[in-house]
C-alpha positions as CSV (number, residue, x, y, z in Angstrom):
1,M,0.0,0.0,0.0
2,F,2.8,2.4,0.9
3,K,4.6,1.6,-2.3
4,A,1.5,2.2,-4.3
5,L,0.9,5.6,-2.7
6,R,4.6,6.5,-3.4
7,Y,4.2,5.8,-7.1
8,I,0.8,7.5,-7.5
9,G,1.2,10.3,-4.9
10,W,3.2,12.7,-7.0
11,P,1.0,12.4,-10.1
12,L,-2.1,12.8,-7.9
13,L,-0.7,15.9,-6.2
14,T,0.3,17.3,-9.6
15,G,-3.2,16.7,-10.9
16,V,-4.8,18.5,-8.0
17,L,-2.5,21.5,-8.3
18,I,-3.2,21.7,-12.1
19,A,-7.0,21.5,-11.4
20,L,-6.8,24.3,-8.8
21,L,-4.9,26.5,-11.3
22,I,-7.5,25.9,-13.9
23,I,-10.3,26.7,-11.5
24,L,-8.5,29.9,-10.5
25,R,-7.9,30.9,-14.1
26,F,-11.3,29.8,-15.6
27,P,-13.8,29.7,-12.7
28,E,-16.7,29.9,-15.2
29,W,-15.8,26.3,-16.4
30,V,-17.0,24.9,-13.1
31,G,-19.9,27.3,-12.6
32,L,-18.1,29.8,-10.5
33,P,-18.4,33.6,-11.2
34,S,-15.5,35.0,-13.2
35,Q,-13.1,37.4,-11.4
36,D,-11.9,39.0,-14.6
37,V,-12.5,42.7,-15.2
38,N,-13.4,43.4,-18.8
39,L,-11.9,46.7,-19.9
40,Q,-12.7,48.3,-23.2
41,Q,-9.5,49.3,-24.9
42,A,-9.2,52.1,-27.4
43,P,-8.2,50.9,-30.9
44,R,-4.7,51.6,-31.9
45,T,-4.4,54.2,-34.7
46,A,-1.6,55.0,-36.9
47,T,-2.1,58.8,-36.4
48,V,-2.7,60.7,-33.2
49,L,-6.1,62.5,-33.2
50,A,-5.7,66.2,-32.2
51,G,-7.8,69.4,-32.3
52,P,-6.6,72.6,-33.8
53,V,-3.8,74.4,-32.0
54,S,-5.5,77.7,-32.5
55,Y,-9.0,79.2,-32.8
56,A,-7.7,82.4,-34.2
57,G,-9.7,81.8,-37.4
58,A,-12.9,81.5,-35.5
59,V,-12.2,84.6,-33.5
60,A,-11.2,86.6,-36.5
61,A,-14.5,85.7,-38.1
62,A,-16.8,86.4,-35.1
63,A,-15.1,89.1,-33.1
64,P,-15.7,92.1,-35.4
65,A,-19.5,91.4,-35.1
66,V,-19.4,91.6,-31.3
67,A,-19.8,95.2,-30.0
68,N,-19.3,96.8,-26.6
69,L,-22.2,98.5,-25.0
70,Y,-22.1,101.5,-22.6
71,T,-25.5,102.4,-21.2
72,T,-26.5,105.2,-18.8
73,K,-29.6,105.9,-16.9
74,Q,-30.7,108.6,-14.5
75,V,-31.8,107.5,-11.0
76,N,-33.1,109.3,-8.0
77,K,-31.4,108.8,-4.7
78,A,-32.0,110.2,-1.2
79,A,-29.8,113.2,-0.6
80,H,-28.7,111.6,2.7
81,P,-29.0,108.1,4.0
82,L,-30.7,109.5,7.1
83,F,-33.7,110.4,5.0
84,E,-34.3,106.7,4.4
85,D,-34.9,106.2,8.1
86,P,-38.4,104.9,8.7
87,Q,-38.9,107.5,11.5
88,F,-38.2,110.4,9.1
89,R,-40.5,108.9,6.5
90,R,-43.2,108.5,9.1
91,F,-43.3,112.3,9.5
92,F,-42.4,113.5,6.0
93,G,-43.8,110.8,3.9
94,D,-42.4,110.6,0.3
95,N,-41.7,114.4,0.2
96,M,-38.0,113.9,1.1
97,P,-35.1,115.7,-0.5
98,R,-33.7,113.6,-3.3
99,Q,-30.8,114.0,-5.7
100,R,-30.5,112.9,-9.3
101,R,-27.4,111.1,-10.6
102,W,-26.3,109.0,-13.6
103,E,-25.4,105.4,-13.4
104,S,-23.5,103.7,-16.2
105,S,-23.3,100.0,-17.0
106,L,-21.4,97.8,-19.3
107,G,-22.5,95.0,-21.6
108,S,-22.1,93.5,-25.1
109,A,-24.2,93.0,-28.2
110,V,-24.0,91.0,-31.4
111,I,-24.4,92.5,-34.8
112,M,-26.9,90.2,-36.5
113,S,-27.4,91.8,-39.9
114,P,-25.6,94.4,-42.2
115,E,-28.7,96.6,-41.8
116,G,-27.7,97.3,-38.2
117,Y,-29.8,95.1,-36.0
118,L,-28.1,94.0,-32.8
119,L,-29.1,91.4,-30.2
120,T,-28.3,91.9,-26.5
121,N,-29.9,91.2,-23.1
122,N,-32.9,93.1,-21.9
123,H,-31.3,93.5,-18.5
124,V,-28.4,95.4,-20.1
125,T,-30.6,98.0,-21.8
126,A,-33.6,98.2,-19.4
127,G,-34.2,101.7,-18.3
128,A,-31.2,103.1,-20.2
129,E,-31.4,106.7,-21.2
130,Q,-28.5,106.3,-23.7
131,I,-26.9,103.4,-25.3
132,V,-23.5,103.8,-26.9
133,V,-22.3,101.0,-29.2
134,A,-18.5,100.7,-29.7
135,L,-17.4,98.5,-32.6
136,K,-14.1,96.5,-32.7
137,D,-12.9,98.7,-35.6
138,G,-13.1,101.8,-33.3
139,R,-16.3,103.3,-34.5
140,E,-18.9,104.4,-32.0
141,T,-22.6,105.4,-32.3
142,L,-25.8,105.7,-30.4
143,A,-28.3,102.9,-30.6
144,R,-32.1,102.9,-30.3
145,V,-34.1,100.1,-28.8
146,I,-36.5,98.5,-31.3
147,G,-38.1,96.3,-28.7
148,S,-37.4,94.0,-25.8
149,D,-38.7,90.8,-24.3
150,P,-38.1,90.5,-20.6
151,E,-39.5,86.9,-20.6
152,T,-36.5,85.7,-22.5
153,D,-34.2,88.6,-21.4
154,L,-33.5,89.7,-25.0
155,A,-33.6,93.1,-26.6
156,V,-33.1,94.3,-30.2
157,L,-31.1,97.4,-31.0
158,K,-30.7,99.3,-34.3
159,I,-27.7,101.4,-35.3
160,D,-27.1,103.3,-38.5
161,L,-23.6,102.7,-39.8
162,K,-22.3,101.4,-43.1
163,S,-20.3,98.3,-43.8
164,L,-21.3,96.5,-40.6
165,P,-19.6,93.1,-40.0
166,A,-22.6,90.8,-39.3
167,I,-22.0,87.5,-37.6
168,T,-22.6,84.1,-39.2
169,I,-25.5,82.3,-37.7
170,G,-24.9,78.7,-36.6
171,S,-27.5,76.1,-35.6
172,S,-28.0,75.8,-31.9
173,D,-29.9,72.5,-32.5
174,G,-26.7,71.0,-33.9
175,I,-24.5,71.5,-30.9
176,H,-23.5,68.6,-28.6
177,I,-22.2,68.4,-25.1
178,G,-18.4,68.5,-25.3
179,D,-18.3,70.8,-28.3
180,V,-15.8,73.6,-28.1
181,A,-17.4,77.0,-27.2
182,L,-15.9,80.5,-27.4
183,A,-17.4,83.4,-25.4
184,I,-16.8,86.9,-26.8
185,G,-17.7,90.0,-24.9
186,N,-16.6,92.9,-22.7
187,P,-16.1,91.5,-19.2
188,F,-15.6,94.2,-16.5
189,G,-15.2,96.8,-19.2
190,V,-11.6,95.8,-20.0
191,G,-12.3,95.5,-23.7
192,Q,-13.2,92.7,-26.0
193,T,-12.1,89.4,-24.6
194,V,-12.4,85.8,-25.8
195,T,-12.6,82.8,-23.5
196,M,-12.8,79.1,-24.4
197,G,-14.6,76.1,-22.9
198,I,-17.0,73.4,-23.9
199,I,-20.7,73.0,-24.1
200,S,-21.5,71.6,-20.6
201,A,-25.3,71.0,-21.1
202,T,-28.2,71.9,-23.3
203,G,-31.8,72.6,-22.6
204,R,-31.3,73.9,-19.1
205,N,-34.5,75.3,-17.5
206,Q,-36.2,75.8,-14.2
207,L,-33.4,78.0,-13.1
208,G,-35.6,80.9,-12.2
209,L,-33.9,83.3,-14.5
210,N,-36.5,83.9,-17.2
211,T,-40.1,82.9,-17.9
212,Y,-39.0,80.9,-21.0
213,E,-35.8,79.1,-20.4
214,D,-33.9,76.8,-22.8
215,F,-30.3,77.6,-21.9
216,I,-27.0,76.4,-23.3
217,Q,-24.6,75.8,-20.4
218,T,-20.9,76.4,-20.9
219,D,-17.8,76.5,-18.8
220,A,-16.2,79.2,-21.0
221,A,-15.5,82.0,-18.6
222,I,-18.4,84.5,-18.6
223,N,-18.2,87.5,-16.3
224,P,-20.2,90.7,-15.7
225,G,-20.0,92.7,-19.0
226,N,-20.2,89.5,-21.1
227,S,-24.0,89.8,-21.0
228,G,-25.4,90.1,-24.6
229,G,-22.2,88.9,-26.1
230,A,-21.7,85.9,-28.5
231,L,-21.2,82.3,-27.8
232,V,-19.7,80.8,-31.0
233,D,-18.5,77.4,-32.1
234,A,-15.0,76.4,-33.2
235,N,-15.7,77.8,-36.7
236,G,-16.9,81.2,-35.4
237,N,-20.6,80.6,-36.0
238,L,-23.1,82.1,-33.5
239,T,-24.8,79.4,-31.3
240,G,-26.0,81.6,-28.4
241,I,-26.3,84.9,-26.7
242,N,-24.5,84.9,-23.4
243,T,-26.9,86.0,-20.7
244,A,-26.2,84.8,-17.1
245,I,-23.7,83.2,-14.8
246,F,-24.1,81.0,-11.7
247,S,-21.8,82.5,-9.1
248,K,-21.6,83.1,-5.4
249,S,-18.7,85.6,-5.8
250,G,-19.9,87.5,-8.8
251,G,-17.1,86.1,-11.0
252,S,-16.9,83.2,-13.3
253,Q,-17.2,79.8,-11.6
254,G,-17.4,77.7,-14.8
255,I,-21.2,77.8,-15.1
256,G,-22.5,80.2,-17.6
257,F,-25.7,80.3,-19.6
258,A,-26.5,81.4,-23.2
259,I,-29.8,81.8,-25.0
260,P,-29.7,79.5,-28.1
261,T,-29.8,81.1,-31.5
262,K,-33.0,79.3,-32.5
263,L,-34.9,81.1,-29.7
264,A,-33.0,84.3,-30.1
265,L,-33.8,84.6,-33.8
266,E,-37.5,83.9,-33.2
267,V,-37.7,86.7,-30.6
268,M,-35.7,89.1,-32.9
269,K,-37.9,88.5,-35.9
270,S,-41.1,88.9,-33.9
271,I,-39.8,92.2,-32.4
272,I,-38.8,93.6,-35.7
273,E,-42.1,92.7,-37.4
274,H,-44.5,93.4,-34.6
275,G,-42.6,95.5,-32.0
276,Q,-43.1,92.8,-29.5
277,V,-43.1,89.0,-29.2
278,I,-46.4,87.4,-30.1
279,R,-47.2,84.5,-27.8
280,G,-50.2,82.3,-27.3
281,W,-51.9,82.3,-23.9
282,L,-54.5,80.2,-22.1
283,G,-54.6,82.1,-18.8
284,I,-53.8,79.2,-16.5
285,E,-51.3,78.4,-13.8
286,V,-50.1,74.8,-13.6
287,Q,-48.1,72.7,-11.2
288,P,-46.4,69.4,-11.7
289,M,-48.1,66.1,-10.9
290,T,-46.6,64.7,-7.7
291,P,-47.0,61.0,-6.8
292,D,-49.4,61.9,-4.0
293,L,-51.5,64.0,-6.4
294,A,-51.4,61.3,-9.0
295,E,-52.7,58.8,-6.5
296,S,-55.5,61.1,-5.3
297,F,-56.6,61.7,-8.9
298,G,-56.4,58.1,-9.8
299,L,-53.7,58.7,-12.4
300,K,-50.8,56.6,-11.1
301,D,-48.1,56.2,-13.7
302,K,-49.9,58.5,-16.2
303,P,-48.5,61.9,-17.3
304,G,-50.4,65.1,-16.5
305,I,-50.2,68.6,-15.1
306,V,-52.5,70.1,-12.5
307,V,-54.4,73.3,-13.2
308,S,-53.7,75.4,-10.0
309,G,-55.3,78.6,-11.2
310,V,-57.5,80.0,-13.9
311,F,-57.5,83.7,-14.9
312,R,-61.0,85.2,-14.9
313,E,-62.4,85.8,-18.5
314,G,-59.2,84.2,-19.9
315,P,-59.3,81.7,-22.8
316,A,-59.1,78.7,-20.5
317,Q,-62.1,79.8,-18.4
318,K,-64.1,80.5,-21.5
319,A,-63.3,77.0,-22.7
320,G,-64.6,75.5,-19.5
321,L,-61.2,74.7,-17.8
322,Q,-61.4,74.7,-14.0
323,Q,-59.0,74.7,-11.1
324,G,-58.1,71.2,-10.1
325,D,-58.4,69.8,-13.6
326,V,-55.6,67.6,-14.8
327,I,-54.4,68.3,-18.3
328,V,-53.1,65.1,-19.9
329,A,-52.6,66.3,-23.5
330,I,-52.6,69.4,-25.6
331,N,-53.3,69.0,-29.3
332,G,-52.5,65.3,-29.0
333,E,-49.1,65.9,-27.2
334,A,-48.8,64.4,-23.8
335,A,-48.6,67.0,-21.0
336,A,-46.0,65.5,-18.8
337,D,-44.0,68.7,-18.1
338,G,-45.7,72.0,-17.3
339,R,-43.0,74.2,-18.8
340,K,-42.9,72.3,-22.1
341,S,-46.7,72.4,-22.3
342,M,-46.9,76.1,-21.7
343,N,-44.1,76.7,-24.3
344,Q,-46.3,74.7,-26.7
345,V,-49.2,77.0,-26.0
346,A,-46.9,80.1,-26.4
347,R,-45.8,78.9,-29.8
348,A,-49.5,78.8,-30.9
349,H,-50.8,81.8,-32.8
350,P,-53.5,83.9,-31.0
351,G,-56.9,82.9,-32.4
352,E,-55.8,79.3,-33.1
353,R,-58.0,76.6,-31.6
354,I,-56.4,73.8,-29.7
355,G,-57.7,70.6,-28.1
356,I,-57.1,70.0,-24.4
357,D,-57.6,66.5,-22.9
358,I,-58.3,66.7,-19.2
359,V,-59.4,64.5,-16.3
360,R,-62.0,65.9,-14.0
361,N,-63.3,64.0,-11.0
362,G,-61.7,60.8,-12.5
363,K,-63.5,61.2,-15.8
364,P,-61.8,62.1,-19.1
365,L,-63.1,65.2,-21.0
366,K,-62.1,66.9,-24.2
367,L,-62.2,70.7,-24.4
368,T,-61.4,73.2,-27.2
369,A,-59.9,76.6,-26.4
370,E,-59.2,79.6,-28.6
371,V,-55.6,80.7,-27.8
372,G,-55.4,84.4,-26.7
373,L,-52.5,86.9,-26.9
374,R,-50.2,86.7,-23.9
375,P,-50.3,90.0,-22.0
376,P,-47.0,91.8,-21.3
377,P,-45.4,91.1,-17.9
378,A,-46.0,93.6,-15.2
379,P,-43.1,96.0,-14.8
380,V,-40.9,95.4,-11.8
381,A,-40.8,98.4,-9.5
382,N,-37.3,99.9,-9.0
383,P,-36.8,101.4,-5.5
384,D,-34.2,103.8,-6.9
385,E,-36.7,105.4,-9.3
386,N,-39.9,107.5,-8.8
């Protein structure tokens, strides 16, 4: 027996070791989970892929069409801070001594056409007594406001100069996250400046900046004074109008927003043709459908928006829409997002009739409403002005 084990012991031990090695290397052969990590390797290429070493061509094409704006407005201030004290105002009311002074601000604008139409932000020109446009070639002139749209924060200006360098319009629908973006403007009044980054996101909304939001987000440095300037692609084509930054310090923190050219052009054309932006209006306020609301309405896992308010004598009230109704579709399009649905209504022409599918008290109903003209937003009171 001992001799038999001596002859077969080594082969047996060798076989066991080989079996263990095979199990460790190929555990899936015996039904055990594999320990390998499958990594996706990039293919080997004969040439190294590289971007351009310079964007000078894009800047040379776009920069002449970006102008600096200098706006001034007259404001009324109390002659002394003591006069703002509530106790003084209690006795003297609003008949307090006040002094008038001029405030100046800086911004940017984009020359959109050789005829002299410029796009900028509404907040740059709002309340301005005088708007000076300074071109890159050294020319300066006064601009007049053709119209503005506070709900998208856009304004259209007109200047009367010859041989104006208009920018080339790009497609904001064709941009992708990761594309190179160049921001051109007049930050802090230092003069025309170009910064570079990428497109960080598209379709940003619910930021609380404007009524109608569809922002391009970029990490190209945007600072105060860049407002109204151009966001261009790597070829120098306009893709957006720079409008806002997200910042706790007031300076660039890598999160800037631009209005896409598609929206900006729609607003500009409407202002030039009608003096204002023509938008459809139903006269309702809506809120999103929460899981609790969906359960209470019996609409679990179904899209919809809740009517939280109805304007008296508005198109929606005339059509029979009531507070508490759940809109599930407008003109056949599912109403899953309140902002998108209201934008859909805004794109409709006043006088157009649209179908509204609702659920009221658990029962489906179909209504037809005649779209009205959206009234202008109420002006925001300025404490510095009478």
